[in-house]
C-alpha positions as CSV (number, residue, x, y, z in Angstrom):
1,M,65.0,8.6,31.2
2,S,65.6,11.8,32.0
3,P,62.8,13.8,33.6
4,D,62.2,15.7,30.2
5,F,61.4,12.4,28.4
6,V,58.8,11.0,31.5
7,I,57.0,14.5,30.7
8,G,56.8,14.4,26.9
9,F,55.9,11.0,26.9
10,G,52.8,11.4,29.7
11,R,52.1,14.3,27.5
12,Q,52.1,12.4,24.3
13,A,50.1,9.6,26.5
14,I,47.6,12.2,27.8
15,E,46.8,13.6,24.3
16,L,46.4,11.0,22.8
17,C,43.3,9.5,25.1
18,L,42.1,13.3,24.9
19,M,41.9,13.0,20.8
20,M,40.6,9.4,21.3
21,S,37.4,10.5,23.8
22,L,36.7,13.5,21.6
23,P,34.2,11.6,19.0
24,M,32.4,10.4,21.6
25,L,32.6,13.5,23.8
26,G,31.6,16.0,21.2
27,V,28.6,13.7,20.0
28,G,27.5,13.6,23.4
29,L,27.8,17.7,23.9
30,A,26.1,17.8,20.7
31,V,22.6,15.8,21.5
32,G,22.6,16.8,25.2
33,V,22.4,20.5,23.7
34,V,20.0,19.5,21.3
35,V,17.6,17.7,24.3
36,S,17.8,20.7,26.4
37,V,16.5,22.7,23.5
38,V,13.9,20.3,23.1
39,Q,12.6,20.0,26.5
40,A,12.7,23.8,27.2
41,A,10.8,24.3,24.1
42,T,8.3,21.9,24.9
43,Q,8.6,22.1,29.0
44,I,8.8,18.1,29.1
45,Q,11.6,17.7,32.4
46,E,12.4,13.9,32.2
47,M,15.4,13.2,33.8
48,T,15.8,9.7,31.3
49,L,14.7,11.9,28.6
50,T,18.3,13.1,28.4
51,F,20.3,9.6,28.7
52,I,18.8,7.4,26.3
53,P,19.3,9.9,23.3
54,K,23.1,10.4,24.4
55,I,24.0,6.8,25.1
56,V,22.8,5.2,21.7
57,C,24.2,8.3,19.9
58,M,27.8,8.2,22.0
59,F,27.6,4.3,21.6
60,L,26.8,5.4,17.4
61,A,29.5,7.7,17.3
62,L,32.1,4.8,19.4
63,L,31.0,2.2,16.3
64,L,31.7,5.0,13.5
65,A,35.1,6.0,15.2
66,L,36.4,2.4,16.4
67,P,38.6,1.5,13.0
68,W,40.2,5.4,13.8
69,L,40.5,4.9,17.3
70,M,42.1,1.6,16.9
71,E,44.8,2.6,14.5
72,R,45.5,5.7,16.8
73,M,46.2,2.9,20.2
74,I,47.9,0.1,17.5
75,T,50.4,2.9,16.0
76,F,51.2,4.5,19.4
77,T,51.7,0.7,21.1
78,H,54.0,0.2,18.6
79,E,55.9,2.8,19.0
80,V,56.1,2.3,22.0
81,F,57.1,-1.1,21.7
82,I,59.9,-0.4,19.2
83,N,61.6,2.3,21.4
84,I,61.8,0.4,24.3
85,P,65.7,0.2,23.6
86,T,65.8,4.0,23.7
87,Y,63.8,4.0,26.3
88,I,66.2,2.1,28.5
89,R,69.6,4.0,28.1
């Protein structure tokens, strides 16, 4: 294995991790902005008010994105296992 291969493999793994975390992080960001705007408009400054909607919405996003996430993980793992003889050389 050359250093270029290791860097490329690590890059591919990091890209997959970022791609898989994007739906939950995006939903968390959107819900956080909406809750912050509502808090600013109503002047309710309760700290726990921001966490509950974020957690619930991120959990729902995880449930909705789970089939796609599993397909991506299975594809990546399958490619890694199929190419193990190539990696050893």
